[in-house]
DRENVEX-221484 format. One line per 10 residues: number of its first residue (from 1); their letters; for each residue x, y, z of C-alpha. Coordinates in steps of 0.1 Angstrom, whole numbers, plus 5000, padded with zeros to 4 digits. Layout:
// DRENVEX-221484
NUM) a) X:Y:Z; ...
// end
This chain:
// DRENVEX-221484
1) mssesvefka) 5356:7373:1601; 5375:7344:1618; 5381:7347:1657; 5416:7351:1650; 5410:7379:1625; 5387:7398:1648; 5414:7396:1677; 5441:7409:1657; 5420:7438:1645; 5406:7446:1679
11) lglhglakly) 5444:7445:1689; 5455:7468:1663; 5427:7492:1673; 5435:7489:1708; 5473:7496:1703; 5462:7529:1683; 5439:7542:1707; 5467:7541:1734; 5490:7555:1712; 5467:7584:1705
21) qklgdltras) 5461:7585:1743; 5499:7590:1750; 5498:7618:1725; 5472:7636:1741; 5445:7634:1712; 5418:7620:1734; 5391:7624:1707; 5410:7602:1682; 5420:7578:1709; 5381:7575:1718
31) eyvsleidtl) 5374:7570:1679; 5397:7539:1679; 5384:7523:1711; 5348:7527:1701; 5359:7510:1666; 5375:7483:1688; 5344:7478:1708; 5320:7479:1678; 5344:7452:1662; 5341:7431:1691
41) laqnslynlg) 5304:7436:1698; 5296:7428:1663; 5314:7394:1664; 5299:7385:1699; 5334:7385:1711; 5345:7388:1747; 5382:7387:1737; 5398:7420:1753; 5362:7436:1753; 5366:7447:1793
51) eafllfakll) 5399:7461:1786; 5382:7481:1755; 5354:7494:1778; 5381:7503:1804; 5403:7522:1782; 5371:7541:1769; 5362:7548:1804; 5397:7562:1813; 5396:7584:1782; 5360:7595:1793
61) seqgmateak) 5374:7605:1827; 5403:7623:1811; 5377:7644:1790; 5357:7653:1823; 5331:7630:1813; 5324:7613:1846; 5290:7599:1843; 5300:7584:1810; 5333:7570:1824; 5311:7553:1853
71) tncqkvinic) 5287:7540:1829; 5315:7520:1809; 5331:7509:1839; 5298:7493:1848; 5302:7475:1816; 5336:7462:1826; 5323:7450:1860; 5295:7430:1844; 5321:7417:1819; 5343:7406:1848
81) dltnnnslks) 5318:7389:1867; 5312:7369:1837; 5347:7361:1831; 5359:7361:1867; 5385:7390:1861; 5390:7405:1894; 5422:7427:1885; 5403:7441:1858; 5373:7448:1879; 5393:7463:1907
91) ravaiiknce) 5408:7487:1881; 5370:7498:1869; 5361:7504:1906; 5393:7525:1909; 5384:7548:1881; 5345:7549:1896; 5360:7561:1929; 5379:7586:1911; 5353:7601:1890; 5331:7601:1922
101) tsk) 5361:7623:1942; 5369:7645:1914; 5334:7661:1912
// end
């Protein structure tokens, strides 16, 4: 699969995940973002990978899975350290803090 095809597929899956999140179907949203992550990892692509893990962390947090959410946020932080994306990193840190305060 070409890198453009991977990016296009990932964006579509991400959009579907966000749509189902807004509709309140967190299970289906999680399925789509998991597919996005799997697609990106299978192609060794960092494209939108941090955003995908961040959305997955948000979905897990919304489902009360704080430990899993924090694990995914740590993945975001690791990706951000590689790509110098401090904005995304700060959003991941905020989710971690929110998970810790909502215990």
